[in-house]
N, C-alpha and C positions, 0 to 999 in steps of 0.2 A: 478726491475726497474733500468734503466740507465738514468742518467742525464748528459747533455752536455751543456756547456756554452762557447760560442765563445767570443773572444776579439781580439783587435788589428786593427780593421778596421779604416780607416781614409781617408781624402782627400790627394791625392798625385799627383804630376805632372807626365806627361808621361816620361817614362824612370826611374822613381823612384822605390823604394823598400819598401816592407812591410813584416812583419811576423805576421801571424795570429796564435792564440792559441785556443785550445779547451780543456777545463778542463773536464775530465770525472769522474763520481762518481757513486756509487751504485754497483750493482752486475755485475762486468765485467768479471766474470770467464768464461762465454760462448760467449764472443764477438770473432768473427773470422775475421772481416773486419772493417777497419777504413777508412773513406771516407771524402773527401771534395767535396761539390756541390756548384754551384752558380746559381743565377737566376736574370736576368735583366727584366725590364718591357717589355712585348711583346714577351718574349722568354721563352721557356720551361726550367725548371730546368735541368742542365746538370752536369754530373759527371766530376769533374776536375782532381782528383787524388785519389788513394786508396793504402792501404797497406793490404795485406793478407799474413800472416806469414812474411817471409823475402822478399816478392815480392812487388815491387812498380810499378805503372804505371800511365800514365797521358793522358789526352785528347791531341789530336794533336795540338790544339790551344795554349796550355801552355807548351808543351814539350820543354825542354831546358831552360825554364825561371822559372818554379815553382819547388819546391822540397818539398815533403811530408816526414815527419819523426815523430817518436813517442818516448817519454820518458816513457818507460814502468814502471819505478819505481815511477814516479810522476803521471802517467796516464794523460799525456798531449799530444795531437796531435798538430802538427805544420804544417803550410804551409808557406814556405819561397817564396816570390814572388819578382822577380827582372825584370828589363826592362819592367815595366808595360805600358800597352797601354790603350787608351781610351776604347777599347772594353772589357777590363777586369772589367769595372765598373759593379758592381752587389752586391747583398747580398750574402755573402758566408756562407754556412751552414756546420756544422760538422754533421756527420752521422755515425752510426755503424750498422752492421749486427750481429745478435747473435742468438744462439739456445735457444731462449726464446719466450714467448708469451706476447706481440707482438714481432716479429723478427727484428724490425727496430726502431731506436730511432733517434730523431733530436734535434739539438740545436735551439736556437732562431734566429740565424743569426747575422752577423755583416756586416755593410755597408762598401764597398770599392768603392771610387769614384776617378777615374783617370781623371784629367782635368787640363787645364791651367787656 
């Protein structure tokens, strides 16, 4: 079993910055992808960013503004967000893919609200 706990969500003004953290624990030996998703009311959950091996990628909507990284020693996944926009308001979820049963694990989510 893998456990994921997000933190760092807050109310921030447009143009502001936040860093989200995801603390991972449990059996991580078969995890092969580390992901951030987000979901706003009335919208489908969308993949924001991911790490597979040494490769990172981002949704077009956040490219150039968000940076995903991982501290492998501490098992913490990060999402650095800058130049935040109103449309970035969402619950942000940490997620991993693993060669396990089940093959996917989710955190509880952390709320990011971008507003004046």
